[in-house]
N, C-alpha and C positions, 0 to 999 in steps of 0.2 A: 436592472443593475448595470452599470457601466463596467467594462473590463478594467482590471487593475493596470496601472502604468508599470512599465518595466522597472524592476528594482524596488517595487513597493510591496513585496510579499515577504512575510515573516513565517518561518516554519519553527514550531516548537513541539516538545512533548506535551501531550494533553494529560496532565497529572490530576486535574481536579474534575469533579463530576460534570461541570458545565462544559469543559473542553471536550470530554469524551462524548457528551451528548451532541456537541457540534459535529464531531466526527461521524456519529451515527446518522445525523441528519444529511450530511453530504453523501454517505453511503446509500441511504434510502433514495435520495434523488437520482443518483447515478445508476445503482444496481437494480433497485426495485422499480422505480418509476420509468427510467429511460430504457433499461435493458430487460425488464420483465422477470428478474430473478424473484422467486417467491420469498416473501418476507420471512417466513419461518425457517428458511435455510440461510438467509443472509447473515443473521445474527446467531452466534453460537456460544457455547460455554467457553471457548478459547478466548473470547473477548476479555473475560475477567483476568486472564493471565498474560495479556499482550501489552506491549508498549505501543501506544497510539500516538501518531504524530498528526499535527494539524497545521495546514497552511492557511493564513489569514491575510486579508488586505491590511497593510500597516496603518493606513489612515483611519480605519473605523472598526477593525477587528472582524470584518465580515468573512466567514469561512469560505474557502475556495477549494480545498482538497484535503485528503487524508490518506493514511495508510497505517498498517500495523506490522509489528515485528513479534514473532513468536520465538522463544528461546528456551533452552534447558530441556527438561523432560517433555514439555508440551510440544516443542518443535521437533524433538527427536522422533516422536511418533509419526510426524509428517515427512521427515527427511531421511528415513532409513535407519534411525537409531543412533546417529552420530551427534553427540551433545555439542560439538564445536560448530555445527551448522545451524544458522538461524533461518527462519522462514518469513519472507516478506509476503504480505498479502493485503487484500482489500484496498489496493491503491485506487483512488477515485479522485478525479478532478472535475469540477462543475464545468458545463459546456462553455460558459462565458470566460473561463480562465484557461482554456486549452490553448496550447501553442505559445504560451508565455513563460515557459520554464518552471511552472509550478510542479509538474510531475517529476522533473529532474531534481528539483530541490527536495521533494518528499523522499525520493529514493535515496539521495545522498544523506538525508537526515536519518533514515532507517539504517543505512549502512554505518553511520557514526554510532548510533545506539547499539548496533551489533558489536562493533569494535569495543565500545565501553564495557560490554558484558563478556569480553574475551573471546568472541566468536571470530573464526577465520574465513568463513564461507557463508554466503547468503543464497538461499534456494527460493524459487518461486514457481507458481503455475501461472503463466501468462496467457491471456486471451490471444488467440492466433493473430488477430489483427494488430496486436501490440508488440509482436516479436521484434520488429525493427527498432522500436523505441528502446527496448531493453538491450538489444544488441549494441546500439550506439553507446550504452552505458557500461559495456564490458561484459554483459551476460552472454552465456552460450547455451543454446538449446540442446536438449538431449531427450532421448526416448520418443515414443510415438505420441501423436495427437490423442487427447482424451477429452471426454465431455465432463464439464462441471456446470451444474445448473442449466444444462441444455446448451451451453456455449463451448465451442471447441477451444481447448487449451493445450499448451505444451510446457513441459518442465524446463526450467532454465536455472543456471547457477553461475555465481561469480565468486572468485577468491578475492578476499579483501587485502 
């Protein structure tokens, strides 16, 4: 597949089963195949309660990236019990689409979805190698490094 041209990426909420399946395929490619995350922990019960966003190439609808937002009681369990905090997670961009702004567009779409649900803060667990990416988007790291699926992470947060 050729890389998408600049400006040819569309990000939308994946509301139908086909869109969500495309999100799961991207996550499988990035997390399970590329990073070696066990498949049985990549997908969880939280997926059923999440807002999934999908980035596709405008010309042909080819999936390029995805992410999810947890909110309400589901997110409160992950973010210390505060229902005004959403949880951004499972952000994944296929290798051929990296460096083209797809990740930024996905994060901004998740933040928009959080605002639409009345949330004032977004929290996430960033892989340590991605800290700079999130810092450029206004997120601040806090707390110690922790392991998730055998990969070092650090908590980050941004007020919307």
